[in-house]
C-alpha positions in Angstrom: -35.0 -50.9 34.8 -35.0 -54.7 34.1 -33.2 -56.1 30.8 -35.9 -57.3 28.2 -35.0 -61.0 27.5 -38.1 -61.8 25.4 -38.2 -63.8 22.4 -38.5 -60.6 20.2 -35.7 -58.9 21.9 -33.4 -61.9 21.7 -34.2 -62.5 17.9 -33.5 -58.8 17.5 -29.8 -59.4 18.7 -29.6 -63.2 17.7 -30.7 -62.9 13.9 -28.1 -60.1 12.9 -25.6 -61.8 14.9 -26.3 -64.9 13.1 -26.1 -63.4 9.6 -22.6 -61.6 10.7 -21.5 -64.6 12.4 -21.6 -66.6 9.1 -19.5 -64.3 7.1 -16.2 -65.9 7.8 -17.4 -69.5 7.2 -19.2 -68.3 4.1 -15.8 -66.8 2.9 -14.5 -70.4 3.3 -17.4 -72.0 1.9 -17.1 -69.8 -1.2 -13.6 -70.4 -1.8 -14.1 -74.1 -1.4 -17.1 -74.2 -3.7 -15.5 -72.1 -6.5 -12.1 -73.6 -6.3 -13.7 -77.2 -6.0 -15.0 -76.8 -9.3 -12.0 -75.3 -11.5 -11.0 -77.2 -14.6 -7.3 -77.7 -13.5 -6.4 -79.8 -10.2 -9.7 -79.1 -8.6 -9.1 -81.9 -5.9 -5.7 -80.7 -4.9 -7.0 -77.1 -4.8 -9.9 -77.8 -2.7 -7.7 -79.7 -0.4 -5.2 -76.9 0.0 -8.0 -74.3 0.9 -9.2 -76.8 3.4 -5.7 -76.9 5.2 -4.9 -73.2 4.9 -8.5 -72.4 6.3 -7.9 -74.4 9.2 -4.6 -72.8 9.9 -6.4 -69.3 9.1 -9.2 -70.2 11.5 -6.9 -71.1 14.2 -4.9 -67.8 14.1 -8.3 -65.9 13.8 -10.0 -67.8 16.8 -6.7 -67.2 18.9 -6.5 -63.8 18.8 -10.2 -63.0 17.6 -11.1 -63.6 21.3 -10.7 -59.9 21.4 -14.5 -59.7 20.5 -15.6 -61.6 23.5 -13.5 -59.9 25.9 -14.3 -56.4 24.7 -18.2 -57.6 24.4 -17.9 -58.9 27.8 -16.4 -55.7 29.8 -18.5 -53.2 27.5 -21.9 -55.2 28.2 -21.1 -55.3 31.9 -20.4 -51.4 32.1 -23.7 -50.7 30.0 -25.6 -53.2 32.5 -24.0 -51.0 35.5 -24.5 -47.6 33.5 -21.0 -46.7 33.7 -20.0 -46.9 29.9 -18.1 -43.7 29.9 -15.6 -45.2 32.4 -14.4 -47.9 29.6 -14.9 -45.9 26.3 -11.2 -45.8 25.4 -10.8 -49.6 26.2 -11.9 -50.8 22.5 -9.4 -48.6 20.8 -6.6 -49.9 23.1 -7.6 -53.5 22.7 -7.7 -53.2 18.9 -4.4 -51.7 18.8 -2.9 -54.6 20.9 -4.4 -57.3 18.8 -3.7 -56.0 15.3 -0.1 -55.3 16.2 0.2 -58.8 17.1 -1.4 -59.9 13.8 1.2 -58.1 12.1 3.9 -59.9 13.9 2.2 -63.2 13.0 2.5 -62.5 9.2 6.1 -61.4 9.5 6.8 -64.9 11.5 4.8 -67.1 9.3 5.1 -65.8 5.6 8.6 -67.0 5.3 8.0 -70.4 6.8 4.6 -71.3 5.1 6.3 -74.5 3.3 7.3 -75.8 6.7 3.9 -75.0 8.5 1.7 -76.8 5.9 4.0 -79.8 5.9 2.9 -80.3 9.6 -0.5 -80.8 8.3 0.9 -83.7 6.1 0.5 -81.5 3.1 2.9 -82.5 0.2 3.4 -82.2 -3.6 0.8 -80.2 -5.4 -1.3 -79.8 -2.3 1.4 -78.3 -0.5 2.5 -76.0 -3.4 -1.2 -74.7 -3.6 -1.4 -74.2 0.2 1.8 -72.1 0.2 0.4 -70.0 -3.0 -3.1 -69.4 -1.2 -1.7 -68.7 2.1 0.8 -66.1 1.1 -2.0 -64.1 -0.4 -4.9 -64.7 2.2 -2.7 -64.0 5.1 -2.5 -60.3 4.2 -6.2 -60.2 5.2 -5.5 -61.2 8.7 -5.1 -57.8 10.5 -8.2 -56.3 8.7 -10.3 -59.5 9.8 -9.0 -58.9 13.7 -9.8 -55.2 13.3 -13.3 -55.9 12.4 -13.8 -58.7 15.0 -12.5 -56.2 17.6 -15.2 -53.5 16.3 -17.7 -56.2 16.3 -17.0 -56.8 20.0 -17.6 -53.2 21.0 -21.1 -53.2 19.2 -22.0 -56.3 20.8 -21.0 -54.7 24.1 -23.4 -51.9 23.4 -26.3 -54.3 22.5 -26.0 -53.8 18.9 -25.8 -56.5 16.1 -27.2 -54.7 13.2 -24.5 -52.8 11.9 -22.1 -55.8 12.2 -24.6 -57.7 10.1 -24.5 -54.9 7.6 -20.9 -55.1 7.3 -20.8 -59.0 7.2 -23.4 -59.0 4.3 -21.5 -56.5 2.4 -18.2 -58.6 2.7 -19.8 -61.9 2.0 -21.3 -60.8 -1.3 -18.5 -58.9 -2.4 -16.3 -62.1 -1.6 -18.9 -64.3 -3.7 -18.6 -61.9 -6.7 -14.9 -61.5 -6.7 -14.3 -65.4 -6.4 -16.4 -65.7 -9.4 -14.5 -63.1 -11.3 -11.2 -63.7 -10.2 -11.0 -67.6 -10.1 -12.6 -68.2 -13.4 -11.7 -64.9 -15.0 -13.8 -63.0 -17.8 -13.0 -63.8 -21.3 -11.1 -61.3 -22.9 -10.6 -58.9 -19.8 -9.4 -61.1 -16.8 -7.3 -64.4 -17.1 -8.6 -67.1 -14.6 -6.4 -67.0 -11.6 -7.7 -70.2 -9.9 -6.8 -70.7 -6.4 -4.9 -67.3 -6.4 -8.0 -65.5 -7.6 -9.6 -67.0 -4.4 -7.0 -65.6 -2.0 -7.4 -62.1 -3.5 -10.8 -62.2 -3.3 -11.0 -63.0 0.3 -8.3 -60.3 1.1 -10.3 -57.3 -0.7 -13.5 -58.5 1.2 -11.7 -58.4 4.5 -10.3 -54.7 3.7 -13.8 -53.5 2.7 -15.3 -55.0 6.0 -12.6 -53.1 8.0 -13.3 -49.8 6.3 -17.1 -50.2 7.0 -16.4 -51.3 10.5 -14.3 -48.1 11.5 -17.1 -45.9 9.8 -20.0 -47.5 11.5 -18.3 -47.4 14.9 -17.2 -43.8 14.6 -20.6 -42.5 13.2 -23.1 -44.7 15.0 -21.7 -44.9 18.6 -19.7 -43.0 21.2 -16.6 -45.1 21.2 -13.5 -43.5 19.6 -11.0 -45.5 17.5 -8.2 -42.9 18.4 -5.6 -44.2 20.7 -5.3 -42.7 24.0 -3.0 -43.3 27.1 -2.8 -44.2 29.8 -4.4 -47.7 29.4 -7.9 -48.0 30.9 -8.1 -49.6 34.5 -9.8 -52.5 32.7 -6.9 -53.4 30.4 -5.5 -55.6 32.9 -8.6 -57.8 33.1 -9.0 -57.7 29.2 -5.5 -59.2 29.0 -6.2 -61.7 31.6 -9.4 -62.7 29.7 -7.3 -62.7 26.2 -4.7 -65.2 27.9 -7.4 -67.5 29.0 -9.2 -67.6 25.9 -5.8 -67.7 24.2 -5.0 -71.1 25.9 -8.5 -72.3 25.3 -8.4 -71.6 21.6 -5.0 -73.2 21.5 -6.6 -76.4 22.7 -9.6 -75.9 20.4 -7.1 -75.9 17.5 -5.3 -78.8 18.8 -8.6 -80.5 18.0 -8.9 -78.9 14.3 -5.2 -79.6 13.9 -5.5 -83.4 14.8 -8.7 -83.7 12.6 -7.2 -81.9 9.6 -3.9 -83.8 9.8 -5.3 -87.1 10.3 -7.6 -86.7 7.2 -4.8 -85.3 5.1 -2.7 -88.4 6.0 -5.5 -90.9 4.6 -5.2 -89.4 1.0 -6.4 -86.4 -1.3 -10.0 -87.6 -1.4 -10.4 -87.8 2.2 -9.0 -84.3 3.2 -11.3 -82.9 0.4 -14.2 -84.7 1.8 -13.3 -83.5 5.3 -12.8 -79.8 3.9 -16.7 -79.9 2.8 -18.0 -81.8 6.0 -15.9 -79.3 8.3 -16.8 -76.1 6.6 -20.6 -77.2 6.6 -20.0 -77.9 10.4 -18.5 -74.4 10.8 -21.4 -73.0 9.0 -23.9 -74.6 11.2 -21.9 -73.8 14.2 -21.8 -70.1 13.2 -25.9 -70.3 12.8 -26.3 -71.4 16.1 -23.7 -68.7 17.3 -26.4 -66.2 16.7 -28.2 -67.2 19.9 -24.8 -67.8 21.7 -24.0 -64.2 20.6 -27.4 -63.1 22.3 -26.1 -65.0 25.4 -23.0 -63.3 25.4 -24.6 -60.0 25.1 -27.3 -60.1 27.4 -25.6 -62.2 30.0 -22.9 -59.6 30.5 -25.5 -56.8 31.0 -27.8 -59.1 33.3 -24.7 -59.9 35.3 -23.4 -56.3 35.5 -26.9 -55.1 36.7 -27.3 -58.1 39.2 -30.3 -59.5 37.5 -29.7 -63.4 38.5 -33.1 -64.4 38.0 -33.5 -63.1 34.6 -30.0 -64.6 33.7 -31.3 -68.1 34.7 -34.5 -67.3 32.7 -32.3 -66.4 29.8 -30.1 -69.6 29.7 -33.4 -71.8 29.6 -34.7 -69.8 26.8 -31.6 -70.0 24.7 -31.1 -73.7 25.3 -34.8 -74.3 24.0 -34.3 -71.9 21.0 -30.8 -73.3 20.1 -31.7 -76.8 20.2 -34.8 -76.1 17.9 -32.4 -74.3 15.6 -29.9 -77.2 15.5 -32.8 -79.6 14.8 -33.9 -77.4 12.0 -30.4 -77.3 10.6 -30.1 -80.9 10.7 -33.0 -81.4 8.9 -32.6 -79.0 6.0 -29.2 -81.0 5.7 -30.9 -84.2 5.3 -33.2 -82.7 2.7 -30.4 -81.4 0.6 -27.8 -84.2 1.6 -26.9 -85.1 -1.8 -27.1 -81.7 -3.7 -24.8 -80.2 -1.1 -22.0 -82.5 -1.9 -22.3 -81.8 -5.7 -22.2 -77.8 -5.0 -18.5 -78.4 -4.1 -17.1 -81.1 -6.4 -18.0 -83.7 -9.1 -15.0 -86.1 -7.8 -17.1 -89.1 -7.1 -14.3 -90.5 -4.7 -14.5 -87.3 -2.8 -18.3 -87.5 -2.7 -18.3 -91.2 -1.6 -16.4 -90.3 1.4 -18.3 -87.1 2.2 -21.5 -88.6 2.1 -20.5 -91.6 4.2 -20.0 -89.2 7.3 -22.1 -86.1 6.8 -24.9 -87.5 8.7 -22.7 -87.3 12.0 -22.2 -83.7 11.1 -25.9 -83.2 11.1 -26.7 -85.2 14.3 -24.3 -83.0 16.0 -26.1 -79.8 15.6 -28.5 -79.9 18.6 -25.5 -80.8 20.9 -23.4 -77.9 19.2 -26.3 -75.8 20.2 -26.0 -76.3 23.8 -22.3 -76.0 23.9 -22.1 -72.9 22.0 -24.9 -70.9 23.8 -23.3 -71.8 27.2 -19.8 -70.8 25.7 -21.4 -67.4 24.8 -23.0 -66.9 28.2 -19.8 -67.6 30.0 -18.0 -65.3 27.8 -20.4 -62.5 28.7 -20.1 -63.3 32.2 -16.4 -62.9 31.9 -15.5 -66.5 33.3 -12.8 -67.2 30.8 -10.9 -69.4 33.2 -13.7 -72.0 33.6 -14.0 -71.9 29.7 -10.2 -72.6 29.4 -10.4 -75.7 31.8 -13.3 -77.2 29.9 -11.6 -77.0 26.7 -8.5 -78.3 28.0 -10.1 -81.4 29.6 -12.4 -81.9 26.5 -9.6 -81.9 24.1 -6.8 -83.5 25.7 -8.7 -86.1 27.9 -11.6 -86.6 25.6 -10.8 -85.9 21.8 -7.6 -86.9 21.4 -7.4 -90.2 23.1 -10.6 -91.3 21.2 -9.4 -90.1 17.9 -6.1 -92.2 18.3 -8.0 -95.1 19.3 -10.6 -95.0 16.7 -7.8 -94.3 14.0 -6.1 -97.4 15.3 -9.3 -99.1 14.4 -8.9 -97.7 11.0 -12.2 -95.8 11.2 -10.7 -92.9 9.1 -13.2 -90.1 8.7 -15.6 -91.9 11.0 -12.8 -91.6 13.6 -12.6 -87.8 13.3 -16.2 -87.2 13.3 -17.0 -89.4 16.1 -14.6 -87.9 18.2 -15.7 -84.4 17.6 -19.2 -85.4 18.6 -18.1 -86.7 22.3 -15.7 -83.5 22.3 -18.9 -81.4 21.8 -20.7 -83.3 24.7 -17.6 -83.0 26.9 -17.5 -79.2 26.5 -21.4 -78.6 26.9 -22.3 -80.7 30.1 -19.7 -79.3 32.5 -20.8 -75.6 31.5 -24.4 -76.3 32.4 -23.6 -77.8 35.6 -21.3 -74.9 36.7 -23.8 -72.5 35.5 -26.5 -73.7 37.5 -24.3 -74.3 40.6 -23.2 -70.5 40.5 -26.3 -68.8 39.9 -29.4 -70.7 41.4 -27.9 -70.1 44.9 -27.6 -66.3 43.9 -31.2 -66.1 42.9 -32.4 -67.3 46.3 -30.3 -64.4 47.8 -32.2 -61.8 45.8 
């Protein structure tokens, strides 16, 4: 039986994945919006949230690649109708990754001050970074557990329950942010930036509990750890290692972007924080269709449905670009009100407004790059993804950033370099995909 790749079925996977995918940027955006409007040191607090969010995103993206690896393997076995052979793999993978997260907490917690000095944070901003991180980091294992469970659901071609979990977590985080940051007169004292950190940790814990519940109740995948390791564990680890190197390259990009913007001054890092978090939001919206590509491409590849795979890629490009254009258009309509959501500081707003149009222009380009990222992850071709990121980061983004920074372009340097970086990621993936699968369609 051939796999359904109609628009209706793609949307059935993509729309819930889109909603669940934006949960993490919504957590960060909520923290930024709430903290950016407190009465005391709002700009410094917003800058600290931006710096810590960048570092935590790096950790989550490095270890959160578990989702893609689990999804790829599970979906390929679903396509081959052999799911029973890897039922115990997700629990083993989640155990490995959450154990690593605990080691990371132990190894980074005592050195938070030194870590954020590397991002050029100093004085009050550095103090806030350390304060925020030392609370927020305890949500890290819960986030990785949830990500691992989401990978199992995606492999099973199910994005509905991750959506339910993500919506619950996002709403809870917003509610707790308002209560804990601003306080309730006579009941809870305002906790400012610490309140935002506590709100995120509680929301992440609740999402982890819901993830375990739905996986156990709604699927045949167990969470009980069993040995010996599944025979696919070696392929899983190899995927993770390739994605680990790839994500390090990705976070080199984000590190330089954050470090350069911090070096320009508080208003620049605050403006960068708003712009990059809105960029993340746009990226995760498009990622809904990238997730559909991940889910369906793995199943099609496992079932050797190569013609359908080509058709799927063409459809996803069209849908993704249209969504990117719509996202950009919405950003144009709300160009000035969006800035005011995050801060009333005119210096910060001036810098944000001067570069936000570049973020909007990037959206259709991001659609192409992210969709093919998703497809290649579904195919399990992590080595090529690794090589493309190494090329686009170290031979494209970094040299362009340093050159434009030398020309004193400041935030323009960062976002122009990011735009060219996206192009350098997307084009090679399109060419490689067509070179692999067009010949295979001619043989079937």
